[in-house]
OpenMM code with the backbone's topology and positions (N, CA, C; nanometers):
from openmm import Vec3, app, unit

residues = "UNK UNK UNK UNK UNK UNK UNK UNK UNK UNK UNK UNK UNK UNK UNK UNK UNK UNK UNK UNK UNK UNK UNK UNK UNK UNK UNK UNK UNK UNK UNK UNK UNK UNK UNK UNK UNK UNK UNK UNK UNK UNK UNK UNK UNK UNK UNK UNK UNK UNK UNK UNK UNK UNK UNK UNK UNK UNK UNK UNK UNK UNK UNK UNK UNK UNK UNK UNK UNK UNK UNK UNK UNK UNK UNK UNK UNK UNK UNK UNK UNK UNK UNK UNK UNK UNK UNK UNK UNK UNK UNK UNK UNK UNK UNK UNK UNK UNK UNK UNK UNK UNK UNK UNK UNK UNK UNK UNK UNK UNK UNK UNK UNK UNK UNK UNK UNK UNK UNK UNK UNK UNK UNK UNK UNK UNK UNK UNK UNK UNK UNK UNK UNK UNK UNK UNK UNK UNK UNK UNK UNK UNK UNK UNK UNK UNK UNK UNK UNK UNK UNK UNK UNK UNK UNK UNK UNK UNK UNK UNK UNK UNK UNK UNK UNK UNK UNK UNK UNK UNK UNK".split()
positions = [
    Vec3(0.0738, -0.1144, -0.0045),
    Vec3(0.0047, -0.0007, 0.0085),
    Vec3(0.0749, 0.1280, -0.0037),
    Vec3(0.0356, 0.2195, -0.0779),
    Vec3(0.1213, 0.3360, -0.0858),
    Vec3(0.0286, 0.4850, -0.0656),
    Vec3(0.0768, 0.5411, 0.0444),
    Vec3(-0.0113, 0.6621, 0.0715),
    Vec3(0.0835, 0.7833, 0.0451),
    Vec3(0.0176, 0.8711, -0.0152),
    Vec3(0.0823, 1.0226, -0.0476),
    Vec3(0.0099, 1.1347, 0.0437),
    Vec3(0.1083, 1.2097, 0.1050),
    Vec3(0.0674, 1.3467, 0.1684),
    Vec3(0.1073, 1.4311, 0.0813),
    Vec3(0.0020, 1.5049, 0.0328),
    Vec3(0.0084, 1.6352, -0.0506),
    Vec3(-0.0196, 1.7820, 0.0814),
    Vec3(0.0967, 1.8290, 0.1238),
    Vec3(0.0861, 1.9041, 0.2346),
    Vec3(0.1020, 2.0455, 0.1888),
    Vec3(0.0054, 2.1151, 0.1971),
    Vec3(0.0006, 2.2431, 0.1528),
    Vec3(0.0096, 2.3701, 0.2760),
    Vec3(0.0685, 2.3133, 0.3770),
    Vec3(0.0716, 2.3815, 0.5100),
    Vec3(0.2043, 2.4120, 0.5356),
    Vec3(0.2257, 2.5379, 0.5989),
    Vec3(0.3482, 2.5938, 0.6210),
    Vec3(0.4130, 2.5214, 0.7314),
    Vec3(0.3474, 2.4848, 0.8329),
    Vec3(0.3986, 2.4306, 0.9577),
    Vec3(0.2895, 2.3174, 1.0242),
    Vec3(0.2799, 2.1796, 0.9732),
    Vec3(0.1948, 2.1214, 1.0440),
    Vec3(0.2399, 1.9752, 1.0621),
    Vec3(0.3556, 1.9846, 1.0839),
    Vec3(0.4784, 1.8626, 1.1091),
    Vec3(0.3981, 1.7491, 1.1877),
    Vec3(0.3373, 1.8246, 1.3053),
    Vec3(0.2609, 1.7040, 1.3957),
    Vec3(0.1572, 1.6261, 1.3313),
    Vec3(0.0441, 1.7034, 1.2077),
    Vec3(-0.0399, 1.6388, 1.1681),
    Vec3(0.0007, 1.5475, 1.0709),
    Vec3(0.1317, 1.5604, 0.9964),
    Vec3(0.1957, 1.4922, 0.9150),
    Vec3(0.2377, 1.3897, 0.9668),
    Vec3(0.2934, 1.3955, 1.0960),
    Vec3(0.3580, 1.2726, 1.1942),
    Vec3(0.2452, 1.1627, 1.2177),
    Vec3(0.1418, 1.2523, 1.2619),
    Vec3(0.0026, 1.1504, 1.3104),
    Vec3(-0.0713, 1.0627, 1.1903),
    Vec3(-0.0560, 1.1251, 1.0638),
    Vec3(-0.1049, 1.0473, 0.9311),
    Vec3(0.0018, 0.9101, 0.8997),
    Vec3(0.1286, 0.9790, 0.9243),
    Vec3(0.2441, 0.8789, 0.8893),
    Vec3(0.2262, 0.7523, 0.9694),
    Vec3(0.2305, 0.7880, 1.1214),
    Vec3(0.1958, 0.6866, 1.2292),
    Vec3(0.0789, 0.6061, 1.1891),
    Vec3(-0.0621, 0.6664, 1.1596),
    Vec3(-0.1702, 0.5814, 1.1295),
    Vec3(-0.1503, 0.5075, 1.0196),
    Vec3(-0.0537, 0.5209, 0.9332),
    Vec3(-0.0337, 0.4376, 0.8067),
    Vec3(0.0314, 0.3387, 0.8327),
    Vec3(0.1148, 0.3384, 0.9177),
    Vec3(0.2342, 0.2061, 0.9617),
    Vec3(0.1447, 0.0649, 0.9834),
    Vec3(0.0560, 0.0850, 1.0578),
    Vec3(-0.0203, -0.0632, 1.0676),
    Vec3(-0.0837, -0.1307, 0.9761),
    Vec3(-0.1002, -0.0107, 0.8707),
    Vec3(-0.1792, -0.0881, 0.7341),
    Vec3(-0.0630, -0.1315, 0.6631),
    Vec3(0.0507, -0.1402, 0.6837),
    Vec3(0.1842, -0.1604, 0.6009),
    Vec3(0.1967, -0.0630, 0.5091),
    Vec3(0.1398, 0.0701, 0.5115),
    Vec3(0.1640, 0.1730, 0.3871),
    Vec3(0.3081, 0.2310, 0.4000),
    Vec3(0.3440, 0.2476, 0.2650),
    Vec3(0.4893, 0.3388, 0.2420),
    Vec3(0.4101, 0.4801, 0.2551),
    Vec3(0.4775, 0.5806, 0.3112),
    Vec3(0.4416, 0.7046, 0.3029),
    Vec3(0.5286, 0.7788, 0.2267),
    Vec3(0.4757, 0.8946, 0.1248),
    Vec3(0.5518, 0.9884, 0.0586),
    Vec3(0.4977, 1.1162, 0.0917),
    Vec3(0.5671, 1.2001, 0.1539),
    Vec3(0.5243, 1.3411, 0.1959),
    Vec3(0.5858, 1.4478, 0.0820),
    Vec3(0.5099, 1.5248, 0.0203),
    Vec3(0.5190, 1.6307, -0.0537),
    Vec3(0.4919, 1.7637, 0.0061),
    Vec3(0.5977, 1.8401, 0.0719),
    Vec3(0.5653, 1.9579, 0.1030),
    Vec3(0.5682, 2.0669, 0.0453),
    Vec3(0.4378, 2.1046, -0.0026),
    Vec3(0.4171, 2.1970, -0.1607),
    Vec3(0.4808, 2.3327, -0.1199),
    Vec3(0.4714, 2.3845, -0.0157),
    Vec3(0.5153, 2.4811, 0.0150),
    Vec3(0.6994, 2.5353, -0.0255),
    Vec3(0.7551, 2.3851, -0.0234),
    Vec3(0.8907, 2.4012, -0.0670),
    Vec3(0.9239, 2.3417, -0.1883),
    Vec3(0.8311, 2.3337, -0.2629),
    Vec3(0.8475, 2.2772, -0.3927),
    Vec3(0.7903, 2.3751, -0.5329),
    Vec3(0.8674, 2.4025, -0.6243),
    Vec3(0.8098, 2.5248, -0.6872),
    Vec3(0.7621, 2.4525, -0.7905),
    Vec3(0.6042, 2.4958, -0.8179),
    Vec3(0.5220, 2.4233, -0.8933),
    Vec3(0.4502, 2.5507, -0.9636),
    Vec3(0.4820, 2.5115, -1.1104),
    Vec3(0.4124, 2.6228, -1.2091),
    Vec3(0.2703, 2.5994, -1.2047),
    Vec3(0.2262, 2.7128, -1.2258),
    Vec3(0.0556, 2.7162, -1.2403),
    Vec3(0.0252, 2.6551, -1.3610),
    Vec3(-0.0998, 2.6158, -1.3849),
    Vec3(-0.1605, 2.5479, -1.5189),
    Vec3(-0.1599, 2.6468, -1.5819),
    Vec3(-0.1316, 2.6183, -1.7103),
    Vec3(-0.1340, 2.7134, -1.8507),
    Vec3(-0.2687, 2.7308, -1.8749),
    Vec3(-0.3775, 2.6197, -1.8919),
    Vec3(-0.4912, 2.6328, -1.9294),
    Vec3(-0.4848, 2.6035, -2.0593),
    Vec3(-0.3853, 2.5392, -2.1332),
    Vec3(-0.3891, 2.5056, -2.2826),
    Vec3(-0.4145, 2.3785, -2.3169),
    Vec3(-0.4819, 2.3113, -2.2302),
    Vec3(-0.5192, 2.1765, -2.2643),
    Vec3(-0.4502, 2.1041, -2.3356),
    Vec3(-0.2867, 2.1289, -2.3272),
    Vec3(-0.2292, 2.0262, -2.3952),
    Vec3(-0.2104, 1.8819, -2.3275),
    Vec3(-0.2442, 1.8978, -2.2304),
    Vec3(-0.2434, 1.7561, -2.1590),
    Vec3(-0.3517, 1.6777, -2.2139),
    Vec3(-0.4341, 1.7111, -2.2456),
    Vec3(-0.5704, 1.6309, -2.3082),
    Vec3(-0.5453, 1.6238, -2.4791),
    Vec3(-0.4873, 1.6999, -2.5490),
    Vec3(-0.5150, 1.6762, -2.6726),
    Vec3(-0.3600, 1.6596, -2.7146),
    Vec3(-0.2751, 1.7096, -2.7091),
    Vec3(-0.1356, 1.7400, -2.7486),
    Vec3(-0.0382, 1.5925, -2.7309),
    Vec3(-0.0441, 1.5831, -2.6038),
    Vec3(0.0513, 1.5070, -2.4663),
    Vec3(-0.0632, 1.4053, -2.3836),
    Vec3(-0.1526, 1.3715, -2.4438),
    Vec3(-0.2631, 1.3109, -2.3454),
    Vec3(-0.1787, 1.2280, -2.2346),
    Vec3(-0.2448, 1.2719, -2.0917),
    Vec3(-0.2235, 1.2360, -1.9645),
    Vec3(-0.0606, 1.2922, -1.9175),
    Vec3(0.0052, 1.3840, -2.0181),
    Vec3(0.1331, 1.4566, -1.9711),
    Vec3(0.1207, 1.6203, -1.9816),
    Vec3(0.1302, 1.6634, -1.8776),
    Vec3(0.1190, 1.8326, -1.8885),
    Vec3(0.2594, 1.8647, -1.9669),
    Vec3(0.3004, 1.9836, -2.0407),
    Vec3(0.3782, 1.9948, -2.1162),
    Vec3(0.5185, 2.0773, -2.0047),
    Vec3(0.4648, 2.1307, -1.8822),
    Vec3(0.5281, 2.2085, -1.8055),
    Vec3(0.6295, 2.1212, -1.7505),
    Vec3(0.7773, 2.1209, -1.7588),
    Vec3(0.8500, 2.0356, -1.6767),
    Vec3(0.8905, 2.0782, -1.5291),
    Vec3(0.8190, 2.0113, -1.4446),
    Vec3(0.8618, 2.0679, -1.3279),
    Vec3(0.8033, 1.9234, -1.2330),
    Vec3(0.7954, 1.9918, -1.1060),
    Vec3(0.7808, 1.8674, -1.0021),
    Vec3(0.6538, 1.7875, -1.0070),
    Vec3(0.5640, 1.8731, -1.0521),
    Vec3(0.4105, 1.8134, -1.0532),
    Vec3(0.3884, 1.6888, -1.1287),
    Vec3(0.4673, 1.6904, -1.2273),
    Vec3(0.4665, 1.5644, -1.3205),
    Vec3(0.4846, 1.4263, -1.2363),
    Vec3(0.6067, 1.4452, -1.1589),
    Vec3(0.6505, 1.3671, -1.0734),
    Vec3(0.5139, 1.3116, -0.9780),
    Vec3(0.4797, 1.4294, -0.8867),
    Vec3(0.3890, 1.3932, -0.8195),
    Vec3(0.2454, 1.3497, -0.8830),
    Vec3(0.1978, 1.3766, -0.9940),
    Vec3(0.0939, 1.3324, -1.0660),
    Vec3(0.0952, 1.1852, -1.0905),
    Vec3(0.2473, 1.1516, -1.1151),
    Vec3(0.2757, 0.9951, -1.1182),
    Vec3(0.2441, 0.9534, -1.0009),
    Vec3(0.3138, 0.9867, -0.8770),
    Vec3(0.3241, 0.9179, -0.7496),
    Vec3(0.1559, 0.9036, -0.7169),
    Vec3(0.0518, 1.0117, -0.7463),
    Vec3(-0.1094, 0.9821, -0.7055),
    Vec3(-0.1445, 0.8910, -0.8076),
    Vec3(-0.1002, 0.8861, -0.9141),
    Vec3(-0.1675, 0.7513, -1.0280),
    Vec3(-0.1111, 0.6421, -0.9402),
    Vec3(-0.0269, 0.5899, -0.8684),
    Vec3(0.0405, 0.4671, -0.8337),
    Vec3(0.0081, 0.4540, -0.7019),
    Vec3(-0.0674, 0.5563, -0.6115),
    Vec3(-0.0841, 0.5564, -0.4602),
    Vec3(-0.2143, 0.4742, -0.4543),
    Vec3(-0.2575, 0.4008, -0.3538),
    Vec3(-0.3713, 0.3443, -0.3073),
    Vec3(-0.4639, 0.4676, -0.2192),
    Vec3(-0.3828, 0.5584, -0.1402),
    Vec3(-0.4492, 0.6951, -0.0717),
    Vec3(-0.3637, 0.7889, -0.1200),
    Vec3(-0.4579, 0.9403, -0.1349),
    Vec3(-0.3779, 1.0802, -0.1328),
    Vec3(-0.4535, 1.1152, -0.0319),
    Vec3(-0.3672, 1.2076, 0.0579),
    Vec3(-0.4469, 1.2922, 0.1800),
    Vec3(-0.3861, 1.4123, 0.1317),
    Vec3(-0.4707, 1.5249, 0.1134),
    Vec3(-0.4575, 1.6412, 0.0769),
    Vec3(-0.4923, 1.7295, 0.2265),
    Vec3(-0.3969, 1.8032, 0.2374),
    Vec3(-0.3922, 1.8436, 0.3887),
    Vec3(-0.3293, 2.0167, 0.3466),
    Vec3(-0.4383, 2.1033, 0.4160),
    Vec3(-0.4435, 2.2206, 0.3602),
    Vec3(-0.4710, 2.3248, 0.4874),
    Vec3(-0.4181, 2.4270, 0.5389),
    Vec3(-0.4855, 2.5206, 0.6148),
    Vec3(-0.6493, 2.5939, 0.5391),
    Vec3(-0.7412, 2.6009, 0.5724),
    Vec3(-0.8496, 2.6287, 0.5160),
    Vec3(-0.8556, 2.8078, 0.4696),
    Vec3(-0.8552, 2.8443, 0.3887),
    Vec3(-0.8095, 2.9536, 0.3475),
    Vec3(-0.9712, 3.0282, 0.2448),
    Vec3(-1.0487, 3.0803, 0.3346),
    Vec3(-1.1614, 3.1485, 0.2700),
    Vec3(-1.2559, 2.9999, 0.2124),
    Vec3(-1.2584, 2.9180, 0.2671),
    Vec3(-1.3021, 2.7662, 0.2662),
    Vec3(-1.2615, 2.7066, 0.1662),
    Vec3(-1.1535, 2.7046, 0.1328),
    Vec3(-1.0776, 2.6406, 0.0204),
    Vec3(-0.9440, 2.5965, 0.0722),
    Vec3(-0.8538, 2.5725, -0.0263),
    Vec3(-0.7103, 2.5317, -0.0235),
    Vec3(-0.6225, 2.6297, -0.0157),
    Vec3(-0.5073, 2.6087, 0.0432),
    Vec3(-0.3716, 2.7077, 0.0477),
    Vec3(-0.3288, 2.7238, -0.1201),
    Vec3(-0.2886, 2.7927, -0.1244),
    Vec3(-0.2445, 2.8274, -0.2704),
    Vec3(-0.1262, 2.7213, -0.3079),
    Vec3(-0.0940, 2.6845, -0.2572),
    Vec3(0.0357, 2.5578, -0.2925),
    Vec3(-0.0293, 2.4505, -0.3261),
    Vec3(-0.1770, 2.4383, -0.2539),
    Vec3(-0.2388, 2.2997, -0.3025),
    Vec3(-0.3247, 2.3080, -0.4031),
    Vec3(-0.3853, 2.4368, -0.4308),
    Vec3(-0.4357, 2.4634, -0.5215),
    Vec3(-0.3995, 2.4819, -0.6418),
    Vec3(-0.2484, 2.5141, -0.6541),
    Vec3(-0.1779, 2.5039, -0.7675),
    Vec3(-0.1589, 2.3616, -0.8204),
    Vec3(-0.1207, 2.3171, -0.7258),
    Vec3(-0.1518, 2.1586, -0.7705),
    Vec3(-0.2481, 2.0614, -0.8216),
    Vec3(-0.3549, 2.1211, -0.7422),
    Vec3(-0.4743, 2.0308, -0.7975),
    Vec3(-0.5031, 2.0655, -0.9176),
    Vec3(-0.4768, 2.2215, -0.9346),
    Vec3(-0.5311, 2.2453, -1.1202),
    Vec3(-0.4165, 2.1750, -1.2020),
    Vec3(-0.3160, 2.1198, -1.1498),
    Vec3(-0.1995, 2.0220, -1.2597),
    Vec3(-0.2621, 1.9201, -1.2467),
    Vec3(-0.3289, 1.8565, -1.1871),
    Vec3(-0.3780, 1.7024, -1.1815),
    Vec3(-0.4858, 1.6890, -1.3112),
    Vec3(-0.5381, 1.7477, -1.3809),
    Vec3(-0.6189, 1.7426, -1.4833),
    Vec3(-0.5698, 1.6251, -1.5921),
    Vec3(-0.4521, 1.5881, -1.6056),
    Vec3(-0.3932, 1.4802, -1.6715),
    Vec3(-0.4566, 1.3537, -1.6368),
    Vec3(-0.4813, 1.3472, -1.5040),
    Vec3(-0.5357, 1.2242, -1.4522),
    Vec3(-0.6534, 1.1771, -1.5220),
    Vec3(-0.7483, 1.2726, -1.5647),
    Vec3(-0.8445, 1.2586, -1.6209),
    Vec3(-0.8396, 1.3000, -1.8286),
    Vec3(-0.9679, 1.2127, -1.8603),
    Vec3(-0.9743, 1.2088, -1.9941),
    Vec3(-1.0430, 1.3573, -2.0568),
    Vec3(-1.0259, 1.3828, -2.1881),
    Vec3(-1.0871, 1.5086, -2.2266),
    Vec3(-1.2296, 1.5026, -2.2662),
    Vec3(-1.2565, 1.3495, -2.2833),
    Vec3(-1.4104, 1.3471, -2.3216),
    Vec3(-1.4812, 1.3353, -2.1893),
    Vec3(-1.6187, 1.3414, -2.2561),
    Vec3(-1.7127, 1.3325, -2.1216),
    Vec3(-1.8064, 1.2119, -2.1247),
    Vec3(-1.8752, 1.1853, -2.0132),
    Vec3(-1.9619, 1.0897, -2.0344),
    Vec3(-2.0840, 1.1322, -1.9266),
    Vec3(-2.2139, 1.0918, -1.9347),
    Vec3(-2.2990, 1.1045, -1.8352),
    Vec3(-2.2741, 1.0112, -1.7012),
    Vec3(-2.2576, 1.0691, -1.5935),
    Vec3(-2.2233, 0.9732, -1.4455),
    Vec3(-2.3424, 1.0293, -1.3819),
    Vec3(-2.4258, 0.9213, -1.3301),
    Vec3(-2.5215, 0.9745, -1.1894),
    Vec3(-2.5979, 1.0886, -1.2475),
    Vec3(-2.6383, 1.1338, -1.3474),
    Vec3(-2.6910, 1.2133, -1.3788),
    Vec3(-2.6058, 1.3464, -1.4362),
    Vec3(-2.4889, 1.3551, -1.4045),
    Vec3(-2.4403, 1.4496, -1.4298),
    Vec3(-2.3215, 1.4554, -1.5354),
    Vec3(-2.2467, 1.5183, -1.5997),
    Vec3(-2.1666, 1.5448, -1.7281),
    Vec3(-2.0524, 1.5262, -1.6809),
    Vec3(-1.9697, 1.4408, -1.6848),
    Vec3(-1.7923, 1.4271, -1.6319),
    Vec3(-1.7154, 1.3834, -1.7116),
    Vec3(-1.6233, 1.4120, -1.6686),
    Vec3(-1.4879, 1.3461, -1.7452),
    Vec3(-1.4855, 1.1919, -1.7511),
    Vec3(-1.4253, 1.1389, -1.8649),
    Vec3(-1.4287, 1.0188, -1.8340),
    Vec3(-1.3099, 0.9449, -1.7987),
    Vec3(-1.2800, 0.8599, -1.7485),
    Vec3(-1.1931, 0.7741, -1.6494),
    Vec3(-1.0643, 0.7739, -1.7845),
    Vec3(-0.9411, 0.8272, -1.7369),
    Vec3(-0.8282, 0.7852, -1.8227),
    Vec3(-0.7465, 0.6575, -1.7931),
    Vec3(-0.7533, 0.6380, -1.6791),
    Vec3(-0.6933, 0.5184, -1.6145),
    Vec3(-0.8050, 0.4118, -1.5472),
    Vec3(-0.7621, 0.2638, -1.5416),
    Vec3(-0.8516, 0.1709, -1.4782),
    Vec3(-0.8837, 0.2177, -1.3534),
    Vec3(-0.7497, 0.2392, -1.2486),
    Vec3(-0.7446, 0.2309, -1.1071),
    Vec3(-0.7026, 0.3980, -1.0623),
    Vec3(-0.7868, 0.4506, -0.9447),
    Vec3(-0.7493, 0.5519, -0.8866),
    Vec3(-0.7403, 0.5329, -0.7433),
    Vec3(-0.6786, 0.6572, -0.6667),
    Vec3(-0.6735, 0.6344, -0.5232),
    Vec3(-0.7897, 0.6469, -0.4668),
    Vec3(-0.7712, 0.6200, -0.3378),
    Vec3(-0.8972, 0.7058, -0.2346),
    Vec3(-0.8417, 0.8193, -0.1832),
    Vec3(-0.9145, 0.9243, -0.1663),
    Vec3(-0.8760, 1.0488, -0.1057),
    Vec3(-0.9185, 1.0884, 0.0017),
    Vec3(-0.8307, 1.1412, 0.0968),
    Vec3(-0.8804, 1.2057, 0.2077),
    Vec3(-0.8112, 1.3605, 0.1986),
    Vec3(-0.9508, 1.4415, 0.2304),
    Vec3(-0.9334, 1.5883, 0.2432),
    Vec3(-0.9132, 1.6256, 0.3693),
    Vec3(-0.8134, 1.6822, 0.4403),
    Vec3(-0.7993, 1.7492, 0.5854),
    Vec3(-0.7577, 1.8997, 0.5614),
    Vec3(-0.8619, 1.9649, 0.6271),
    Vec3(-0.8741, 2.1113, 0.6240),
    Vec3(-0.8235, 2.1258, 0.7615),
    Vec3(-0.7347, 2.2584, 0.7731),
    Vec3(-0.6998, 2.2887, 0.9057),
    Vec3(-0.7546, 2.4501, 0.9617),
    Vec3(-0.8396, 2.4441, 1.0414),
    Vec3(-0.8779, 2.5620, 1.0486),
    Vec3(-0.9091, 2.6025, 1.1928),
    Vec3(-0.8673, 2.7280, 1.2410),
    Vec3(-0.8494, 2.7875, 1.4042),
    Vec3(-0.9772, 2.7342, 1.4893),
    Vec3(-1.0728, 2.7638, 1.3974),
    Vec3(-1.2191, 2.7518, 1.5080),
    Vec3(-1.3225, 2.7064, 1.3786),
    Vec3(-1.3085, 2.5724, 1.3641),
    Vec3(-1.4020, 2.5189, 1.2589),
    Vec3(-1.5573, 2.5502, 1.2785),
    Vec3(-1.6330, 2.5607, 1.2267),
    Vec3(-1.7778, 2.5948, 1.2376),
    Vec3(-1.8504, 2.5096, 1.1016),
    Vec3(-1.9680, 2.5169, 1.0842),
    Vec3(-2.0739, 2.4323, 0.9866),
    Vec3(-2.0139, 2.5018, 0.8650),
    Vec3(-2.0526, 2.6428, 0.8303),
    Vec3(-2.0171, 2.7063, 0.7078),
    Vec3(-1.9078, 2.6495, 0.6603),
    Vec3(-1.7895, 2.6894, 0.7146),
    Vec3(-1.6672, 2.6471, 0.6857),
    Vec3(-1.6455, 2.5016, 0.6195),
    Vec3(-1.7062, 2.4190, 0.7185),
    Vec3(-1.6860, 2.2621, 0.7252),
    Vec3(-1.7698, 2.2540, 0.6085),
    Vec3(-1.8558, 2.3005, 0.5420),
    Vec3(-1.9898, 2.2751, 0.4570),
    Vec3(-1.8949, 2.3300, 0.3044),
    Vec3(-1.8394, 2.4377, 0.3177),
    Vec3(-1.7499, 2.4825, 0.1957),
    Vec3(-1.6482, 2.4019, 0.1581),
    Vec3(-1.5910, 2.3836, 0.2601),
    Vec3(-1.4451, 2.2772, 0.2379),
    Vec3(-1.5323, 2.1431, 0.1871),
    Vec3(-1.6012, 2.0734, 0.2407),
    Vec3(-1.6355, 1.9658, 0.2140),
    Vec3(-1.7272, 1.9467, 0.0362),
    Vec3(-1.7720, 2.0486, 0.0245),
    Vec3(-1.8343, 2.0956, -0.1005),
    Vec3(-1.7036, 2.0537, -0.2263),
    Vec3(-1.6098, 2.1712, -0.1757),
    Vec3(-1.4991, 2.1833, -0.2837),
    Vec3(-1.4199, 2.0538, -0.2568),
    Vec3(-1.4017, 1.9857, -0.1661),
    Vec3(-1.3080, 1.8695, -0.1537),
    Vec3(-1.4053, 1.7424, -0.2467),
    Vec3(-1.5408, 1.7526, -0.2412),
    Vec3(-1.6098, 1.6725, -0.3132),
    Vec3(-1.6120, 1.6774, -0.4169),
    Vec3(-1.6422, 1.7837, -0.5077),
    Vec3(-1.6028, 1.8160, -0.6193),
    Vec3(-1.4555, 1.7819, -0.7097),
    Vec3(-1.3854, 1.7856, -0.6220),
    Vec3(-1.2437, 1.7669, -0.6615),
    Vec3(-1.2207, 1.6153, -0.6634),
    Vec3(-1.2965, 1.5575, -0.5893),
    Vec3(-1.2829, 1.4117, -0.5518),
    Vec3(-1.3555, 1.3242, -0.6773),
    Vec3(-1.4812, 1.3935, -0.7327),
    Vec3(-1.5509, 1.3405, -0.8331),
    Vec3(-1.4811, 1.3450, -0.9300),
    Vec3(-1.3983, 1.4826, -0.9787),
    Vec3(-1.3462, 1.5137, -1.0759),
    Vec3(-1.2183, 1.4351, -1.1117),
    Vec3(-1.1679, 1.4009, -1.0214),
    Vec3(-1.0220, 1.3025, -1.0021),
    Vec3(-1.0746, 1.1631, -0.9827),
    Vec3(-1.1821, 1.1029, -1.0124),
    Vec3(-1.2308, 0.9957, -1.0442),
    Vec3(-1.2073, 0.9049, -0.9054),
    Vec3(-1.1940, 0.9550, -0.7828),
    Vec3(-1.1574, 0.8582, -0.6883),
    Vec3(-1.2907, 0.7721, -0.6578),
    Vec3(-1.2459, 0.6393, -0.5987),
    Vec3(-1.3880, 0.5242, -0.5631),
    Vec3(-1.3910, 0.5923, -0.4377),
    Vec3(-1.3475, 0.6609, -0.3665),
    Vec3(-1.4048, 0.6793, -0.2276),
    Vec3(-1.3017, 0.8345, -0.1672),
    Vec3(-1.3911, 0.9034, -0.0964),
    Vec3(-1.3329, 1.0230, -0.0497),
    Vec3(-1.4073, 1.0543, 0.0789),
    Vec3(-1.2901, 1.1521, 0.1753),
    Vec3(-1.3951, 1.1882, 0.2981),
    Vec3(-1.3195, 1.3440, 0.3098),
    Vec3(-1.3785, 1.4147, 0.3326),
    Vec3(-1.3294, 1.5486, 0.4168),
    Vec3(-1.3580, 1.5987, 0.5274),
    Vec3(-1.2702, 1.6067, 0.6211),
    Vec3(-1.2448, 1.6615, 0.7612),
    Vec3(-1.2097, 1.7815, 0.7785),
    Vec3(-1.2703, 1.8712, 0.8699),
    Vec3(-1.1941, 1.9999, 0.9112),
    Vec3(-1.1662, 1.9722, 1.0537),
    Vec3(-1.0422, 2.0073, 1.0885),
    Vec3(-0.9992, 2.0006, 1.2271),
    Vec3(-0.9134, 2.1213, 1.2478),
    Vec3(-0.9062, 2.1344, 1.4049),
    Vec3(-0.8557, 2.2501, 1.4462),
    Vec3(-0.7293, 2.2334, 1.5177),
    Vec3(-0.6329, 2.2947, 1.5115),
    Vec3(-0.5072, 2.2416, 1.5933),
    Vec3(-0.5223, 2.2094, 1.7298),
    Vec3(-0.6139, 2.2535, 1.7671),
    Vec3(-0.6736, 2.2227, 1.9231),
    Vec3(-0.7281, 2.0750, 1.9335),
    Vec3(-0.7613, 2.0240, 1.8492),
    Vec3(-0.8492, 1.8947, 1.8792),
    Vec3(-0.9582, 1.8667, 1.8226),
    Vec3(-1.0223, 1.9839, 1.8083),
    Vec3(-1.1869, 1.9551, 1.7665),
    Vec3(-1.2039, 1.9396, 1.6366),
    Vec3(-1.2933, 1.8687, 1.5540),
    Vec3(-1.3153, 1.8244, 1.4337),
    Vec3(-1.4620, 1.8767, 1.4096),
    Vec3(-1.4627, 1.9019, 1.2791),
    Vec3(-1.6084, 1.9288, 1.1940),
    Vec3(-1.6391, 1.8524, 1.0818),
    Vec3(-1.7413, 1.7810, 1.0374),
    Vec3(-1.7424, 1.6936, 0.9344),
    Vec3(-1.8716, 1.7452, 0.8673),
] * unit.nanometer
topology = app.Topology()
chain = topology.addChain("A")
for resn in residues:
    res = topology.addResidue(resn, chain)
    for name in ("N", "CA", "C"):
        topology.addAtom(name, app.Element.getBySymbol(name[0]), res)
């Protein structure tokens, strides 16, 4: 089993440590990407990853290696401080660069139009938002964003959690 942690925090070493410890009994190898330390270019929005080089972004940086690691993983953990109900910029930039994981063509799925699967297998996803004072509105916004990304990224299973550094949780 392989777990990928996409860490959009500036300093959440304790949270990352807890995730890694929880993965050990499952026999999971953990790869941690501290996104604030990795230079990742923004998505160019040219869709070449769908049309000219299917499945591959033309921008050459660490995002390509991270996308491959996500493809090969069993679980991907998206860890971020919650900023206006969404992700920190370092994680948002990477999420935008994950579109090569989906196919350019569409199909109807559960009454909605969605991208087709590019690959047979996709990892489960856990979205963890960190907020000083989690409340129902922030939790709802974060869950809606995470759920939309999870569906677009074709995950078979996902969950979103909103945690505070003090230990309380909103779901």
